[in-house]
C-alpha positions as CSV (number, residue, x, y, z in Angstrom):
1,X,6.3,-2.3,-9.5
2,X,6.3,-0.6,-6.2
3,X,7.8,2.6,-6.8
4,X,10.2,3.7,-3.4
5,X,9.4,7.2,-4.1
6,X,6.4,6.8,-1.7
7,X,9.4,6.7,0.5
8,X,10.3,10.2,1.2
9,X,13.3,11.1,3.7
10,X,16.1,9.3,4.6
11,X,16.8,11.3,8.0
12,X,17.7,9.2,10.5
13,X,16.2,10.0,13.7
14,X,19.8,9.1,15.7
15,X,22.4,11.7,16.0
16,X,25.6,10.5,16.6
17,X,29.5,12.5,17.1
18,X,32.2,10.4,15.5
19,X,36.2,10.8,14.9
20,X,36.2,9.9,11.5
21,X,32.7,8.8,9.8
22,X,29.5,8.6,10.4
23,X,27.0,6.2,8.4
24,X,23.4,5.2,8.1
25,X,21.8,2.0,6.9
26,X,18.4,2.4,5.5
27,X,16.3,-0.5,5.1
28,X,12.8,0.1,3.1
29,X,9.9,-2.8,2.7
30,X,9.0,-3.2,-0.8
31,X,7.1,-5.6,-0.6
32,X,3.1,-5.7,-0.5
33,X,3.3,-7.9,2.8
34,X,5.1,-7.4,6.0
35,X,8.9,-9.0,6.6
36,X,11.0,-9.4,10.0
37,X,14.7,-8.7,9.4
38,X,17.6,-9.5,11.6
39,X,20.1,-6.9,12.1
40,X,23.5,-7.6,14.1
41,X,27.3,-7.1,14.0
42,X,30.0,-8.2,16.1
43,X,29.3,-6.0,18.5
44,X,25.8,-5.3,18.5
45,X,22.6,-7.4,17.8
46,X,19.4,-4.9,16.9
47,X,17.3,-7.7,17.4
48,X,14.0,-8.6,14.9
49,X,11.9,-5.5,13.7
50,X,8.8,-6.2,11.5
51,X,8.8,-4.1,8.8
52,X,4.7,-3.6,7.1
53,X,4.4,-2.4,3.0
54,X,6.2,0.8,3.1
55,X,7.7,0.7,6.3
56,X,11.6,1.0,7.5
57,X,13.8,1.3,10.0
58,X,17.7,2.4,10.2
59,X,20.5,2.7,12.1
60,X,23.5,4.6,12.5
61,X,26.7,4.2,13.9
62,X,30.7,5.4,13.7
63,X,33.3,3.9,11.4
64,X,36.1,2.9,12.7
65,X,39.7,4.3,11.5
66,X,40.6,0.6,10.5
67,X,37.2,0.0,8.2
68,X,36.2,-3.0,9.5
69,X,32.8,-2.7,10.5
70,X,30.3,-4.9,9.4
71,X,26.5,-5.9,9.7
72,X,24.5,-8.8,8.8
73,X,21.3,-9.6,8.2
74,X,18.7,-12.6,8.7
75,X,15.4,-11.5,6.3
76,X,12.3,-13.5,6.8
77,X,9.3,-13.4,4.8
78,X,6.7,-16.3,4.9
79,X,8.4,-19.5,3.9
80,X,11.5,-17.2,2.5
81,X,14.7,-16.4,3.8
82,X,18.0,-14.7,2.9
83,X,21.2,-13.8,5.1
84,X,24.1,-11.2,4.0
85,X,26.0,-8.2,4.9
86,X,24.0,-5.2,4.4
87,X,26.8,-3.1,5.3
88,X,30.8,-3.7,5.3
89,X,33.7,-1.8,3.3
90,X,33.7,-3.3,-0.1
91,X,29.8,-2.8,-0.4
92,X,29.6,0.7,1.0
93,X,32.2,1.6,-1.4
94,X,30.8,1.0,-4.8
95,X,27.4,1.0,-3.9
96,X,26.8,3.6,-1.0
97,X,27.4,7.2,-0.6
98,X,30.7,8.3,-1.5
99,X,33.0,8.7,1.1
100,X,33.6,12.1,2.9
101,X,35.1,12.4,5.9
102,X,33.0,14.1,8.7
103,X,29.6,13.8,6.7
104,X,27.1,11.2,7.2
105,X,26.8,8.9,4.4
106,X,24.2,6.3,3.6
107,X,23.4,3.5,2.6
108,X,19.7,2.2,1.3
109,X,18.7,-1.2,0.9
110,X,15.5,-1.6,-0.9
111,X,13.3,-5.2,-0.3
112,X,11.6,-6.6,-2.8
113,X,9.6,-9.9,-3.8
114,X,12.4,-10.4,-6.3
115,X,15.4,-9.9,-3.8
116,X,17.8,-6.8,-2.8
117,X,18.7,-3.8,-4.0
118,X,20.8,-1.5,-3.0
119,X,21.6,2.3,-3.3
120,X,23.5,5.8,-2.0
121,X,19.8,7.6,-2.1
122,X,15.9,7.0,-2.1
123,X,15.0,7.3,-6.2
124,X,12.3,5.8,-8.2
125,X,12.6,2.0,-8.5
126,X,15.0,1.1,-10.7
127,X,16.6,4.0,-11.7
128,X,19.9,4.2,-9.2
129,X,19.3,0.9,-7.8
130,X,21.5,-2.5,-7.8
131,X,20.3,-6.2,-7.3
132,X,22.8,-7.5,-5.3
133,X,20.8,-10.7,-3.4
134,X,17.6,-13.3,-4.0
135,X,15.4,-14.8,-1.6
136,X,16.2,-18.2,-1.3
């Protein structure tokens, strides 16, 4: 069982000044192998990132007042794949940080060999994690 507490920080290296709210999305690799993730939105293509075991990636953005920001990702691990939204208003509202205007908010994904888990913060697995997707 992978313990996500090996990753000790959800401090983003990016800083943004936003008129409304600022989000940071984190993806952590809890698989004892590397995988590739390709993240994009309607406006931004963040490209392919290969994450080693216990590796991570993050990005930040300003949430528009219309709450329509959406990021989706393709995950590739050996012969398995997955494709789903890693950030949208509904998912963030239910599983991520409590909404606070002018404060950084976060969604934290943990990728494991049995699926994809989401939380508002890093905590030892399985405390506070909700499984939302599986590999296909």
